[in-house]
C-alpha positions in Angstrom: 50.9 37.6 202.7 54.5 38.7 203.2 56.8 37.7 200.4 60.6 37.6 200.4 62.0 36.7 197.0 65.7 36.0 196.5 67.5 36.2 193.2 71.1 36.3 191.9 72.3 32.8 192.8 74.1 30.6 190.4 77.3 28.8 189.5 80.6 30.7 189.9 84.2 29.7 189.8 86.3 30.1 193.0 87.5 33.6 193.4 84.4 35.0 191.6 81.6 37.2 192.7 77.9 37.1 193.0 75.3 39.6 194.2 72.2 38.3 195.8 69.0 40.3 196.1 66.0 39.9 198.3 62.9 41.8 197.3 60.3 42.2 200.1 56.6 42.9 199.7 53.5 43.3 201.9 55.5 44.5 204.9 56.8 47.8 206.3 60.3 47.0 205.2 62.0 49.8 207.0 60.9 48.3 210.3 62.6 45.1 209.8 66.2 43.9 210.5 67.3 41.9 207.5 69.5 38.8 207.5 71.1 36.4 205.1 71.4 32.8 206.2 72.9 29.8 204.3 72.5 26.1 204.6 74.9 23.6 203.0 74.0 20.0 202.4 74.2 18.1 205.7 74.8 21.2 207.7 72.7 23.4 209.9 71.5 26.8 208.7 73.9 29.5 209.7 73.7 33.3 209.9 75.9 34.9 207.3 75.2 38.6 207.5 72.8 41.0 209.3 71.8 44.6 208.9 69.6 46.8 211.1 66.4 48.3 210.0 67.9 51.7 209.0 71.1 50.1 207.7 73.3 51.7 210.3 74.9 48.5 211.6 76.0 45.3 210.1 77.4 42.0 211.4 79.1 39.1 209.6 80.0 35.5 210.3 83.8 35.2 210.8 83.9 33.0 207.7 82.8 35.7 205.4 84.2 38.9 207.0 86.1 41.0 204.4 84.5 39.1 201.5 80.8 39.6 201.8 78.9 42.9 202.2 75.2 43.3 203.2 73.3 46.4 202.3 69.7 47.5 201.9 67.7 50.0 200.0 64.6 50.9 202.0 63.1 52.8 199.1 63.2 49.6 197.0 62.3 47.2 199.8 65.4 45.2 198.9 68.4 43.8 200.7 71.5 42.7 199.0 74.5 40.4 199.7 77.6 41.2 197.6 79.8 38.1 197.7 83.4 38.4 196.5 86.4 36.0 196.6 84.0 33.1 196.7 85.2 29.7 197.9 83.9 26.2 197.4 82.9 26.2 201.0 80.5 29.0 200.3 78.3 26.6 198.3 74.9 26.6 199.9 71.3 27.6 199.6 71.1 31.3 200.7 68.0 32.5 202.5 66.7 36.0 203.1 65.2 36.6 206.6 63.2 39.5 208.0 62.7 40.1 211.7 60.7 42.7 213.6 59.8 42.0 217.3 58.1 38.6 217.2 57.6 38.6 213.4 59.9 36.5 211.4 59.7 35.7 207.7 61.8 33.6 205.3 62.4 33.6 201.6 62.4 30.4 199.5 66.2 30.4 199.1 68.6 30.7 196.1 71.3 28.2 195.3 74.9 29.4 195.2 77.5 26.9 193.8 81.2 27.7 193.8 83.1 25.2 191.7 85.6 25.0 188.9 
C-alpha cells in the first residue's frame, strides 16, 4: 500500500532550524499535491504548507510565512519542509499528506520540539 514516511524531526532551540523530509512510495508521486500539517497537544491539526503536483505553486499558513519553505523532488518521490527561525509555538507532530482527486494519504508523523 501507499507509504509516506516522515523524518528529520527532533529537539531544537528557539531560533534554530530543521529540515523535514517525507518519502513516498507505491504511488505516482508527480500526480499528487503534497502538504505538511501539524498538531500540537490539545489543538486541532492545521495545514502548515502546501505544494502543487509539479511544484509550481506553494501556500503557507500565516504563522509560518517567511520562516518555512516547502519543496519537492519528483525524481526522488520526496517532499521537504525547511523550517527556520523556529519558535516554541512550532512544537507539534508534523504530518505529511498526499492528495490527488479523491485519494488522500497520511504519514505517521514526526515530532518537532522547540525548547531551550
